[in-house]
N, C-alpha and C positions, 0 to 999 in steps of 0.2 A: 503494497500500500501505500503510496507516495506521500511523504510529509505535507504539511500545508504548503508550506514557503512553495513547494515543487508544482505539487497541483495549481496553485493563484497563478503563477509563472506561467502554466502551459495553459490555463485556462485563457490569460492576457494574451498570448498571441494566436489560441483560435480563434479568439476574439477579433482579434488584430484582419487576420486570416480570411473570417468571415464576412467581415467589414468591405475588405479592397475587396473580393471574389462580389458581393451582391452590391456594391456599386458600380463594379465594372460591366458584370452580366443584367443586375435584374434579379435577381436570383435572394430571396430571401433569407439572412445569413443561418437563422435559425436549422433549418438545413442543415447545415453543415457544425452548428452548437449542440444539437441534441446530440447526435452519435456520439460526438468528444465526451460528454456528459454521461452518456452510457458508457462509452466504452471505461469512463471512470468508477465503475458499476455506482450511481448515484439513480435511485429509484425512476421508474420513468414519470411518475407525477411530480417528482423535485424538479428535473432534466426538465418536463416541458414548460414548467412555471417559470423555472429560472432563466430559462431563454427565451421564452416572452417578455420578461422584463427587458433583456438586451435588444429584443425586436419591436419593441415600443420604443426604446427610446432613442435607437435610429430611425423609426419611421419621422418620432417627432421631429428630428435634424429635419430629415427630408423634407418635411411637408413644409416646414420656416423658410427652406432655401427655395420650393418650388413657388411657395405664396410669392416670395419677392420676382420669379421669374413671369408670374401671372399666368401661370401654367395648367393650374386646378379648377375643374368645373366643379364647384362649389356644390351645384344643384345634385348632380350626380351621385357625387361622392356620399353626400348627408344621406342623399335617399336608401343607397347602398348600405350604407352603415345603420340606417334605422333595421335594417333585416340582418345583419351580419353582428350587431353587437346582441341580440337574443339568442343567436346560435356561439356567439363568443362565449356567454355566460354558462350556456348547458354544456357547451364541452367540456369548460373546468369542470364541473359540476361530475359528465359522465367521466371524467379523467379517475376519480376517485374509486371507480367499477372495471376499469380495463387491467385485465391479468398483466404482467410481463412479455411473457411468450405470447399473447395476443397482440401487446403494443409495437412487440417487434417484428411481426409481421405485416400489419398493416404500414406503419412507418416504413418497410422496405418497398412498399408497393408504392407508398407516396415518394421513394427516393427514385423509383422506378422512375413513375411517371414524371415528375419533375428534371431526370436526366435527359428523358424525348424531348421536353419542353424546351429545354439549353440547346440540345442539337439542331430542332427543326423550326423555333423561332422565329428567327430572320426570312425562312425561306415560306414561312405561313402566316406569320401574323404582321410582318414588316410590310407587306406589299402594301400600296395605294389604295386608300379607301375611301369612302362616302360615306357620311351621317347619314344613318337609316331613319325611317321615320319608324319613332318610339307606340308601336300598337299595344294592344293588351297582351298580349301572346307571348312579345321579347321584353315587354318589362316583365311579366313572371317567371320569364325563365331569367333574365338575369337578378332576381330578388330572390329566388330560387338557391342560383349559385352561391349568391352575397350568404345567403341562411349557412351554405353547406360550409362555405368557405371560411364564416365565422368559427362553425364548430371546429374545423381542422386546425385555425389556428391557436384555439387555447388547447384544444385535446392533445397535439404534439407540441405544442409551443413552437411553430413557424408561422411564416409569414403567410397570408393568402392574396399573396399577389400572385401565382401560380394559377388562381382560377379567377381573382377580379381582373385581371388583366388582359386576358384571353378572352373573357365573356364581355368587356367594352370593346376590342377587336372585332369577335366575330358576330355578337350578334346583336352589337350597336353601330360598328363603321366608324368607330374611334380610332385615329393613328396614335401609335405608341407617344408621340411628341405628347397630348393630351391623356393618354389614358394610363401610362405610370404617374405620373406627378395626385393624378385624381385616387387611382388606387391604394398609396401613399397616405393621401387623408383618410382614406375608410378603413386603412390598415391600420393607420394610427388610434383612430375611436374603437375599432374591435380590442385595440391589442390589450388598451386602456380598459376596458372592460371585463376584459379576461384577467387581466395582472390582477385585478381591485379582488373578483370573484375569489381567484387563487390565495388571493393575501389571505382574503376573510376565512379559507378554509384552512391557512397554513402551513401551504405546500412551496413557497419557494426557498432557495437559500440565498440570502441578501449579500454576502459576502459575494459568492460566485459571481452574481448577477451584476453587481456594481463593475467588478472585476472585468466579465466579458464587456459590459455595455463601455465600459472605457476603450477597448480594444477595438471592438466595431465603430465607436464612434472617429476614432483616430482611423481606423481602417477607411472606413468613407471617404474621407476626405483623401487618402493616399488613393482609393480608385477612381476616385474622379478626376484626377490629373492624369494616370495612368491611361487609361481608358483614352487618352487622345492619341497615343505613340502606341499601344498594344495592338498587335493581330487579336482581332476578339474570335475569329475562328479558330485557331489554335487551342486559346482559354476555352471554350465553349465544347472543346474536343475533349480535352485534359479533363474538365471538372464532372462534364458526362461519366465518362470514364471511372472516373476515382467515386459519383452517386453511385451507378450500377455495380461496382465492386461490393462498396458496403453496404449495397441493398442485399446483394445475395447472401453477407454474412447475417444480416438483420433476419431476412424472411427465414438462411435454414437454422437459427437460432429459434425463431419463432415458432420455427416447426420442430423444434429440440431433432435437428440430424447433424448436428456439427457433433464432433466427437475430438 
């Protein structure tokens, strides 16, 4: 078992890497922080809630910056948040009843989906789009997706961006220029609700959360600068490969197939 100083130093580096990659590729840092916490034998509920605090911190920072750039669709973001927040509260409560093997199995599936999103988002999501007329069926689909994203956000301690952003792009026809910032606003409000619920239930480790938050905050600033000079395609492939590898380990653990 690692001593406290070594553990916190490791988590600082994890937060730094998660913030950097998250900022460069638009992937929630929780998708990296939760596996790291789990590999330190942190119980799933504590890992998810601790990671969610760092996700909340990063989304607050991102929302402030995007607000300055005037790229947020506040009406849409608040509407989606109204549906995602109940999901976030429900996900935090539900996490108390999720067994460790089940957590690993479903988180492994989530990692695979995230890896596919990272690999193919440029070809599928970044094409020129036209804003679609928001008919009732489209609204229902977007708000249902938001509720589901809220559950996933609190249950697994990750950002709901991998659901929020595709929903805005594919269902509503927004551009990535508007969808990603609006997603951060929705995620911020959802994460805040999830963190408060997790905290009321006594789930997070606040010291670990502060260290992860500090690392991810600095990493986000680094990633924003590196994104101008780095080949995104290579990074996407590397991150997808890592996520798929970790996903296989999680799924095998969840199915009790690793020896």
